[in-house]
C-alpha positions as CSV (number, residue, x, y, z in Angstrom):
1,X,-17.2,20.2,19.9
2,X,-15.8,17.2,18.1
3,X,-12.5,16.2,16.6
4,X,-11.4,14.0,13.7
5,X,-7.7,12.8,13.8
6,X,-6.1,11.3,10.8
7,X,-3.7,8.4,11.3
8,X,-1.5,8.2,8.3
9,X,-0.3,4.8,7.0
10,X,1.8,6.4,4.3
11,X,3.7,3.3,3.2
12,X,0.5,1.7,2.1
13,X,-1.2,4.9,1.0
14,X,-4.0,4.6,3.5
15,X,-5.6,6.6,6.3
16,X,-7.4,5.5,9.4
17,X,-9.3,7.9,11.6
18,X,-10.2,8.6,15.3
19,X,-13.2,10.8,15.8
20,X,-15.0,11.8,18.9
21,X,-15.9,14.4,21.5
22,X,-14.6,15.1,25.0
23,X,-15.1,11.6,26.4
24,X,-15.5,8.9,23.9
25,X,-14.5,8.2,20.3
26,X,-14.8,5.9,17.3
27,X,-11.9,4.3,15.3
28,X,-12.4,3.8,11.6
29,X,-10.5,1.2,9.5
30,X,-7.6,0.9,12.1
31,X,-4.2,-0.4,10.9
32,X,-2.8,-3.7,12.2
33,X,-0.6,-1.9,14.7
34,X,-3.6,-0.7,16.8
35,X,-1.3,0.8,19.4
36,X,-1.1,3.9,17.1
37,X,-4.9,4.4,17.6
38,X,-4.7,3.7,21.3
39,X,-1.9,6.3,21.7
40,X,-4.0,8.9,19.7
41,X,-6.9,8.3,22.0
42,X,-4.7,8.6,25.1
43,X,-3.3,11.9,23.9
44,X,-6.9,13.2,23.7
45,X,-8.0,11.7,26.9
46,X,-10.9,9.8,25.3
47,X,-12.1,6.2,25.5
48,X,-12.6,4.2,22.2
49,X,-16.2,3.1,22.4
50,X,-16.7,1.9,18.9
51,X,-14.4,0.4,16.2
52,X,-15.8,0.3,12.6
53,X,-14.8,-1.3,9.4
54,X,-15.9,0.1,6.0
55,X,-15.1,-3.2,4.4
56,X,-13.0,-6.4,4.6
57,X,-9.7,-5.0,3.5
58,X,-7.7,-6.3,0.6
59,X,-4.5,-4.3,1.0
60,X,-3.7,-4.6,4.7
61,X,-4.4,-6.6,7.8
62,X,-6.9,-4.9,10.0
63,X,-6.2,-4.0,13.6
64,X,-9.9,-3.7,14.3
65,X,-10.5,-7.0,16.1
66,X,-7.5,-6.5,18.4
67,X,-8.3,-2.8,19.1
68,X,-11.9,-3.8,20.1
69,X,-10.5,-6.5,22.3
70,X,-8.0,-4.2,24.0
71,X,-10.5,-1.4,24.6
72,X,-13.8,-3.2,25.1
73,X,-15.2,-1.3,22.1
74,X,-18.2,-2.4,20.1
75,X,-16.9,-3.8,16.8
76,X,-19.0,-2.9,13.8
77,X,-18.5,-4.8,10.5
78,X,-20.8,-4.3,7.5
79,X,-23.8,-6.6,7.4
80,X,-23.6,-9.5,5.1
81,X,-19.8,-9.9,5.4
82,X,-18.8,-13.4,6.3
83,X,-16.3,-13.2,9.2
84,X,-15.3,-15.8,11.8
85,X,-15.3,-13.6,14.9
86,X,-17.8,-11.9,17.2
87,X,-19.0,-8.5,15.9
88,X,-22.0,-6.3,15.6
89,X,-23.4,-6.1,12.0
90,X,-23.6,-2.5,10.6
91,X,-26.9,-2.3,8.7
92,X,-27.8,0.5,6.3
93,X,-29.4,3.3,8.4
94,X,-28.1,2.0,11.8
95,X,-26.9,4.8,14.1
96,X,-24.7,4.6,17.2
97,X,-23.8,7.3,19.7
98,X,-20.1,8.3,19.5
99,X,-20.2,10.9,22.3
100,X,-23.4,11.9,24.0
101,X,-22.1,15.0,25.5
102,X,-21.0,16.3,22.1
103,X,-24.1,15.2,20.4
104,X,-22.1,13.0,18.1
105,X,-23.6,10.0,16.3
106,X,-22.4,7.7,13.5
107,X,-24.8,6.5,10.8
108,X,-24.1,3.6,8.5
109,X,-24.8,4.1,4.8
110,X,-24.5,1.1,2.4
111,X,-22.2,2.1,-0.4
112,X,-21.3,-1.1,-2.3
113,X,-18.8,-1.0,-5.2
114,X,-15.3,-1.4,-3.8
115,X,-16.7,-4.6,-2.2
116,X,-20.2,-6.0,-2.3
117,X,-21.0,-5.0,1.3
118,X,-19.0,-1.8,1.6
119,X,-20.4,0.6,4.1
120,X,-19.7,4.3,4.7
121,X,-20.3,6.0,8.0
122,X,-21.7,9.5,8.4
123,X,-20.5,11.5,11.4
124,X,-23.3,13.7,12.6
125,X,-23.3,16.5,15.2
126,X,-26.7,17.3,16.6
127,X,-28.2,15.5,13.6
128,X,-26.1,17.5,11.0
129,X,-23.7,15.6,8.8
130,X,-20.2,17.0,9.2
131,X,-18.0,14.2,7.9
132,X,-18.4,10.9,6.0
133,X,-15.9,8.1,6.3
134,X,-16.0,6.6,2.8
135,X,-13.4,3.9,3.0
136,X,-13.0,2.6,-0.6
137,X,-16.1,4.2,-2.0
138,X,-15.9,7.9,-2.9
139,X,-12.2,9.0,-2.8
140,X,-10.5,12.3,-3.7
141,X,-11.2,12.7,-7.4
142,X,-11.8,9.0,-7.9
143,X,-13.3,5.9,-6.4
144,X,-12.0,2.6,-5.0
145,X,-11.3,-0.1,-7.6
146,X,-14.0,-2.7,-8.1
147,X,-11.9,-5.6,-9.3
148,X,-10.4,-6.9,-6.1
149,X,-13.2,-9.4,-5.1
150,X,-14.0,-11.6,-8.0
151,X,-13.5,-11.0,-11.8
152,X,-17.1,-11.9,-12.6
153,X,-18.3,-9.1,-10.2
154,X,-16.1,-6.3,-11.5
155,X,-18.5,-4.6,-13.9
156,X,-21.4,-5.0,-11.5
157,X,-19.4,-3.5,-8.7
158,X,-18.2,-0.7,-11.0
159,X,-21.8,0.2,-11.6
160,X,-22.5,0.0,-7.9
161,X,-19.6,2.5,-7.3
162,X,-21.4,4.9,-9.5
163,X,-24.7,4.5,-7.7
164,X,-23.1,4.7,-4.3
165,X,-21.2,7.9,-5.2
166,X,-24.6,9.4,-6.3
167,X,-26.3,8.3,-3.1
168,X,-23.6,10.0,-1.0
169,X,-23.9,13.2,-3.1
170,X,-27.7,13.2,-3.0
171,X,-28.1,12.6,0.7
172,X,-25.2,14.6,2.2
173,X,-24.7,18.4,2.2
174,X,-22.0,19.9,0.0
175,X,-20.0,21.0,3.0
176,X,-19.7,17.4,4.4
177,X,-16.0,16.5,4.6
178,X,-15.1,13.3,2.7
179,X,-12.6,11.1,4.7
180,X,-11.6,8.1,2.6
181,X,-9.3,5.2,3.7
182,X,-7.7,4.8,0.3
183,X,-6.4,7.1,-2.4
184,X,-3.1,8.3,-1.1
185,X,-0.9,5.8,-3.0
186,X,-2.9,2.7,-2.3
187,X,-3.4,0.2,-5.1
188,X,-7.0,-0.1,-3.8
189,X,-7.7,3.2,-5.5
190,X,-8.6,3.3,-9.2
191,X,-6.6,6.6,-9.4
192,X,-4.5,8.8,-7.3
193,X,-5.7,11.6,-5.1
194,X,-5.3,15.0,-6.6
195,X,-5.2,16.7,-3.2
196,X,-5.2,16.1,0.5
197,X,-8.8,16.9,1.5
198,X,-12.2,17.3,-0.1
199,X,-15.9,17.7,0.4
200,X,-19.1,16.3,-1.1
201,X,-19.4,19.6,-3.0
202,X,-16.0,19.5,-4.5
203,X,-16.4,15.8,-5.6
204,X,-19.8,16.7,-7.1
205,X,-18.1,19.1,-9.4
206,X,-15.0,17.1,-10.3
207,X,-15.3,13.4,-9.7
208,X,-16.0,11.3,-12.8
209,X,-18.4,9.1,-10.7
210,X,-20.5,12.2,-10.2
211,X,-20.0,14.0,-13.6
212,X,-20.3,11.1,-16.0
213,X,-23.3,8.9,-16.8
214,X,-23.0,5.3,-15.6
215,X,-22.0,3.8,-18.9
216,X,-19.2,6.3,-19.6
217,X,-18.0,6.1,-16.0
218,X,-17.9,2.3,-15.9
219,X,-16.1,2.1,-19.3
220,X,-13.4,4.6,-18.2
221,X,-13.0,2.9,-14.8
222,X,-12.6,-0.6,-16.2
223,X,-10.1,0.7,-18.9
224,X,-7.9,2.3,-16.2
225,X,-7.5,-0.6,-13.8
226,X,-3.9,-1.4,-13.0
227,X,-2.0,-4.4,-11.7
228,X,-3.1,-5.9,-8.4
229,X,-0.4,-6.6,-5.8
230,X,-0.1,-10.4,-5.4
231,X,-0.2,-10.2,-1.6
232,X,-3.8,-8.9,-1.8
233,X,-5.0,-12.5,-2.3
234,X,-4.0,-13.2,1.3
235,X,-5.3,-10.1,3.1
236,X,-9.1,-10.6,2.9
237,X,-9.0,-14.2,4.1
238,X,-6.8,-13.1,7.1
239,X,-9.2,-10.3,7.9
240,X,-12.2,-12.5,7.6
241,X,-10.7,-15.1,9.9
242,X,-9.7,-12.6,12.5
243,X,-6.1,-11.5,12.6
244,X,-3.9,-12.6,15.5
245,X,-2.4,-9.9,17.8
246,X,0.7,-8.4,16.3
247,X,4.1,-9.1,17.8
248,X,6.6,-6.3,17.4
249,X,9.3,-7.5,19.7
250,X,12.7,-7.5,18.1
251,X,13.6,-10.5,16.0
252,X,16.5,-12.9,16.7
253,X,19.9,-11.4,15.7
254,X,21.6,-13.1,12.7
255,X,25.4,-13.2,12.6
256,X,27.3,-13.5,9.3
257,X,27.3,-17.3,9.3
258,X,23.5,-17.3,9.7
259,X,23.0,-14.7,7.0
260,X,25.1,-16.8,4.6
261,X,23.2,-20.0,5.7
262,X,19.8,-18.4,5.1
263,X,20.9,-17.2,1.6
264,X,22.2,-20.7,0.8
265,X,18.8,-22.1,1.9
266,X,17.0,-19.9,-0.7
267,X,15.5,-17.6,1.9
268,X,15.1,-13.9,1.3
269,X,17.7,-11.6,2.9
270,X,16.4,-8.0,2.5
271,X,18.7,-5.0,2.9
272,X,16.6,-1.9,4.0
273,X,19.3,0.7,3.4
274,X,18.9,3.4,0.8
275,X,19.7,2.4,-2.8
276,X,22.9,4.4,-3.0
277,X,24.4,2.6,0.0
278,X,23.3,-0.7,-1.3
279,X,24.8,-0.2,-4.7
280,X,28.1,0.8,-3.2
281,X,28.4,-2.4,-1.1
282,X,26.1,-5.2,0.1
283,X,25.9,-8.9,0.9
284,X,26.0,-10.8,-2.3
285,X,22.6,-12.4,-2.9
286,X,20.6,-10.0,-0.8
287,X,17.8,-7.8,-2.2
288,X,17.3,-4.1,-1.8
289,X,13.9,-2.8,-0.6
290,X,14.4,0.7,0.8
291,X,12.8,1.3,4.2
292,X,12.0,4.8,3.0
293,X,10.2,3.6,-0.1
294,X,7.0,1.5,-0.4
295,X,8.6,-1.3,1.5
296,X,5.5,-3.3,2.5
297,X,3.8,-3.0,-0.8
298,X,6.7,-4.2,-3.0
299,X,8.3,-6.7,-0.6
300,X,4.9,-8.4,0.1
301,X,4.2,-8.2,-3.7
302,X,7.4,-9.9,-4.7
303,X,8.3,-12.4,-2.0
304,X,6.9,-15.9,-2.3
305,X,4.2,-15.9,0.3
306,X,5.5,-17.6,3.5
307,X,9.1,-17.5,2.5
308,X,11.3,-16.6,5.6
309,X,12.6,-13.0,5.4
310,X,15.8,-11.8,7.2
311,X,16.1,-8.0,7.5
312,X,19.4,-6.1,7.3
313,X,19.1,-2.5,8.6
314,X,21.4,0.4,9.2
315,X,20.0,1.0,12.7
316,X,17.6,-0.6,15.3
317,X,15.1,2.3,14.6
318,X,15.1,1.5,10.9
319,X,14.6,-2.2,11.7
320,X,11.7,-1.5,14.1
321,X,9.9,0.8,11.6
322,X,10.3,-1.8,8.9
323,X,9.0,-4.6,11.1
324,X,5.9,-2.5,12.0
325,X,5.3,-1.8,8.3
326,X,5.6,-5.4,7.2
327,X,3.3,-6.6,10.0
328,X,0.6,-4.4,8.4
329,X,0.6,-6.7,5.4
330,X,0.9,-10.0,7.2
331,X,4.7,-10.5,7.2
332,X,4.5,-10.8,11.0
333,X,7.9,-12.0,12.2
334,X,11.2,-11.7,10.4
335,X,13.1,-14.9,10.6
336,X,16.1,-12.9,11.8
337,X,17.7,-9.5,11.6
338,X,21.0,-7.6,11.8
339,X,21.9,-4.0,12.0
340,X,25.0,-2.0,11.0
341,X,26.4,-2.5,7.5
342,X,28.1,-5.0,5.2
343,X,31.2,-5.0,7.4
344,X,29.1,-6.5,10.2
345,X,27.2,-8.9,7.9
346,X,30.0,-10.5,5.9
347,X,32.1,-13.5,7.0
348,X,35.9,-12.9,7.4
349,X,37.5,-12.7,4.0
350,X,34.3,-11.9,2.1
351,X,34.1,-8.8,0.1
352,X,30.9,-6.8,-0.4
353,X,29.2,-7.0,-3.8
354,X,28.4,-3.8,-5.7
355,X,27.1,-2.4,-9.0
356,X,27.2,1.1,-10.7
357,X,24.4,3.6,-10.7
358,X,23.8,6.0,-13.7
359,X,21.5,8.6,-15.2
360,X,19.6,8.6,-18.5
361,X,22.2,10.9,-19.8
362,X,24.8,8.2,-19.1
363,X,22.6,5.7,-20.9
364,X,22.2,8.0,-23.9
365,X,26.0,7.9,-24.3
366,X,26.0,4.1,-24.7
367,X,22.6,3.2,-26.2
368,X,22.2,1.5,-28.5
369,X,25.6,-0.2,-28.2
370,X,25.8,-3.9,-28.8
371,X,25.7,-5.7,-25.5
372,X,23.6,-3.1,-23.7
373,X,20.2,-4.2,-22.6
374,X,17.7,-1.6,-21.5
375,X,15.2,-3.1,-19.0
376,X,12.0,-1.1,-18.2
377,X,10.5,-2.4,-14.9
378,X,7.5,0.0,-14.8
379,X,3.9,-1.2,-14.9
380,X,2.1,-1.6,-18.2
381,X,0.1,1.6,-17.7
382,X,3.2,3.6,-17.2
383,X,5.0,2.2,-20.2
384,X,2.0,3.0,-22.4
385,X,2.8,6.7,-21.8
386,X,6.2,6.3,-23.4
387,X,9.2,4.0,-23.4
388,X,12.8,3.9,-24.6
389,X,12.9,2.5,-28.1
390,X,14.3,-1.0,-28.1
391,X,13.9,-1.5,-24.3
392,X,12.8,-4.8,-22.8
393,X,9.7,-4.6,-20.6
394,X,9.2,-6.8,-17.5
395,X,7.4,-5.1,-14.6
396,X,9.4,-5.3,-11.3
397,X,6.7,-7.4,-9.6
398,X,7.2,-10.1,-12.3
399,X,10.9,-9.9,-12.7
400,X,11.9,-12.5,-10.0
401,X,10.0,-15.1,-11.9
402,X,11.1,-14.0,-15.4
403,X,14.9,-13.4,-14.9
404,X,15.6,-15.9,-17.7
405,X,13.8,-13.6,-20.2
406,X,16.3,-10.8,-19.8
407,X,18.6,-10.9,-22.8
408,X,22.4,-11.5,-22.4
409,X,24.5,-8.4,-21.9
410,X,25.0,-5.6,-19.4
411,X,21.5,-4.7,-18.1
412,X,20.7,-1.0,-17.6
413,X,17.5,-1.1,-15.6
414,X,15.1,1.8,-15.0
415,X,11.7,2.6,-13.6
416,X,10.0,6.0,-13.2
417,X,12.2,7.4,-10.5
418,X,14.8,4.9,-9.2
419,X,13.3,2.9,-6.3
420,X,11.9,0.0,-8.4
421,X,15.0,0.0,-10.6
422,X,17.1,-0.5,-7.4
423,X,14.9,-3.5,-6.4
424,X,15.3,-4.9,-9.9
425,X,19.0,-4.3,-10.0
426,X,19.4,-6.2,-6.7
427,X,17.4,-9.1,-8.1
428,X,19.6,-9.2,-11.3
429,X,22.8,-8.7,-9.3
430,X,21.9,-11.6,-7.0
431,X,21.3,-13.8,-10.1
432,X,24.9,-13.0,-11.3
433,X,24.0,-10.5,-14.0
434,X,26.1,-7.4,-14.8
435,X,23.7,-4.6,-14.0
436,X,23.6,-0.8,-13.9
437,X,20.8,0.9,-11.9
438,X,19.5,4.0,-13.7
439,X,18.7,6.2,-10.7
440,X,16.8,9.0,-12.5
441,X,13.4,10.3,-13.4
442,X,12.0,8.9,-16.6
443,X,11.1,12.4,-17.8
444,X,14.9,12.9,-18.2
445,X,15.1,10.1,-20.8
446,X,13.9,12.1,-23.8
447,X,15.7,15.2,-22.6
448,X,18.9,13.2,-22.6
449,X,18.4,12.3,-26.3
450,X,17.1,8.8,-25.9
451,X,14.5,7.8,-28.5
452,X,11.2,7.6,-26.5
453,X,8.2,6.0,-28.3
454,X,4.5,5.7,-27.3
455,X,3.7,2.6,-29.4
């Protein structure tokens, strides 16, 4: 008997895995906070004997090195990858024993495409393939994007993705479970997963990488590539160098004077509360990145890398969860933090700042009045599917550097659902602009009578 346990890293849209038998196990693509994997192994009463990486990750800091150090596990990294720490190279065809009593082995299979040295791992029980950990190769209904390494390699890697998908399909039985790391909201995926699980057989029937010829597949893949989060540029170098152990001890407590001083110094003060609470009252100059949203992705994308970050949370639990999530993308130690609400964060005599929220129906009653600016902060690919006529377009990840391009007037800012509009509204509010956050699904725009155009 064997098990495969999924360790969700939902904020980043990734999954890690622990697989094994009754005594020993292997960890695949572990997150920075490796204690999650250790806890999973402890619950099952197994020892982690191997830690494997499918590739050097671009979207998060790996916990593999620390997990191997803490457990004494053999650390497998794809052959050819240049890393600056001791490891065992995983060569195509290499096999290791995961659990001898259960007849479990893990076989490395070279599947370049997402990165040049990407490697998948086939879990075999008594010589029969039961699962394959595909990392950023074959995903659910799509593949990992090939443009994260070097622009000159993108087309070559796209073709390699096609070849790797066909190798997996040719060499593995249809019933083999496909267990990818990316594809659940990660920007490492070239598309989003259309389900929660899959097999080689299902992908053979539905995945473009397996149903289209190489030229058609590559053309479609390259045409559909989206923006790359700015923080990705820092992840692979951190992973290649060997990440330092993560420190999740509580940060220093900031009182109102320190919060004000950090704002005056140009540091980022980030309010983690939900967007409704933030709009109703917040520390002037602070930014709103909801803890329940894609906190790590968007904060790491927008904040100037290395800029000190102070976190404001409604509770110690919310603060601890946010600190853990941010450590996964290399924002290791908040400069300071405070919990509670604006009453505890403002100096005596200060009043909280606020701005209104609205729906697309509210906007339809005003648009196109003089003095109203409609700001669309969705990505280019989203706007191509339809936009409010006359709206200004600046994606949220570029807005903090392009605030001066927003025309004069009251700014009604929207995205696809409200979360990114809240981030953008907080940036505009901190810059002294009059802003209204449209907290509504974009599908409601046309229903509300707003003119929506696709060109």
